[in-house]
C-alpha positions, -999 to +999 in steps of 0.1 A: -053-182+347-037-208+324-002-200+313-010-201+276-038-176+280-017-154+302+011-155+276-014-145+248-026-116+268+008-103+275+017-107+239-014-087+228-003-059+252+031-061+235+015-059+201-003-026+210+031-009+214+042-021+179+009-010+163-008-045+160-045-045+169-062-078+164-096-077+146-122-099+164-156-086+153-172-111+131-193-086+112-163-064+103-143-096+093-170-104+070-170-069+056-132-072+049-138-105+031-166-090+010-145-061+001-117-083-010-140-102-036-117-133-033-118-158-062-116-195-056-083-198-078-066-168-062-035-169-040-038-145-009-010-132+011-019-123+047+006-100+064+006-105+102-019-135+105-018-132+143-042-157+157-060-165+125-091-143+128-089-134+091-070-165+079-098-190+081-124-169+064-099-161+037-091-197+032-128-206+029-128-184-004-093-185-018-073-213-036-043-208-015-035-187+016+001-177+026-003-166+062+028-147+072+035-141+110+067-130+126+058-134+163+071-168+177+046-166+206+016-166+181+027-191+155+019-223+176-016-210+183-021-200+147-010-235+135-033-251+160-063-231+149-057-239+112-054-275+121-057-296+088-066-269+063-045-279+034-048-246+015-031-225+042+007-222+044+021-205+075+054-187+071+072-177+102+090-146+089+092-109+089+072-096+059+097-069+052+125-093+049+105-117+028+103-123-010+070-116-027+053-144-045+063-148-082+028-156-094+000-132-093-013-126-057-036-104-037-029-092-002-057-092+026-043-082+059-047-064+090-012-048+091+007-034+120+001+004+120+035+013+131+051-001+098+023+008+074+045+030+050+072+002+050+046-024+040+032-004+012+067+005-001+076-032-002+043-040-021+043-009-044+079+000-049+085-021-080+056-020-104+067-050-123+059-074-093+029-097-093+006-078-070-029-075-083-046-057-054-044-054-016-072-049+010-056-036+041-069-026+076-050+005+084-052+038+103-075+062+088-051+092+089-025+072+069-051+061+044-060+098+037-024+107+032-019+080+007-051+086-012-052+125-014-054+139-048-025+166-045+005+147-034+040+159-025+056+126-014+076+114-044+072+077-034+034+079-032+033+097-065+053+069-081+030+043-066+001+061-081+013+057-117+006+020-115-020+016-086-052+033-076-062+039-039-096+039-023-107+043+013-135+019+023-156+015+055-145+027+088-138+000+116-147+012+151-120+007+177-141-017+198-137-043+170-100-048+178-080-062+208-064-041+220-085-011+207-065+014+188-065+050+198-070+061+161-097+055+137-093+024+113-105+018+078-104-008+050-079+006+025-082-008-011-052-008-036-059-019-071-035-023-101-044+002-129-057-016-159-041+011-180-009+024-161+000+060-164+035+052-173+055+024-186+072+002-159+106+008-173+105+044-162+097+039-125+131+048-113+135+078-136+101+091-127+109+090-090+141+109-097+121+135-116+094+141-090+119+141-061+138+169-080+107+189-087+092+185-052+124+194-033+108+229-028+070+222-030+060+258-030+080+268-059+063+276-092+058+249-119+079+269-142+108+272-116+106+234-110+109+226-147+137+251-156+167+232-168+147+203-180+125+218-205+131+249-228+110+281-223+088+273-254+083+237-242+072+249-208+047+272-225+032+244-244+032+221-215+013+243-191-013+248-217-017+211-223-021+202-185-043+234-179-023+250-152-008+283-146+030+283-149+033+303-117+011+279-096+030+260-070+042+226-082+026+209-051-009+213-067-003+188-095-023+156-094-009+122-106-024+125-141-006+159-146+026+145-133+024+115-157+016+140-186+047+161-178+069+130-176+056+115-207+065+147-224+100+145-211+104+109-225+093+123-260+111+156-262+138+159-237+173+142-241+181+118-213+212+138-203+188+166-191+166+143-170+170+147-132+190+120-114 
């Protein structure tokens, strides 16, 4: 076996331990591209470009592709495959340590499953960045956790104030090398046309939901005591159509947004959770 092929196979085995599974099925690659609905003037950021299976099809549709890859063993092969495509920029860097593009961009990527949450946090933590949408291949179980209506994770709740989540088609394991032991899906993130909160409140909102969800099984009334007065709580539960004795964990993102909007209107800042 040629040394370079052996090196690639060894590297693929290593990638399996870090949660990276390379998509090779042409039909599913076409499905990802179709789901992304890439426009000819768009800048696409690809996280973990690997050997370029997605990179070239993305470049056929996009204005510019930023192909980010951190593995030094894969980068020469990636550059060789790209050859003279002038709308592809290869960046040899860890995405988690990188700076996001300043101009509007879209992410299309087959991400390493082991760092899924870290990747989403980098993309979604600050709502005033330039991300328009993301089409990600990820573990189905993670996609379900991120998209479930009733959410007890303060970070995910914060993301949902500015972005919408949707689970797309399932990708069979045999479409990857090495094949993952878990189900995979296309996960779609879109920036809301009308955000649920103003961007200036993203830190204050995170502090608020972290405070309320410290004990997810406590009642809504118990979670809101010390923030709202008793009459304010009475009016609030009526407006969001929930019983004051229901556990705070059953609230959806729209109810959380309504509560926080009420805080900004009627509660002095010194009473906001920090």
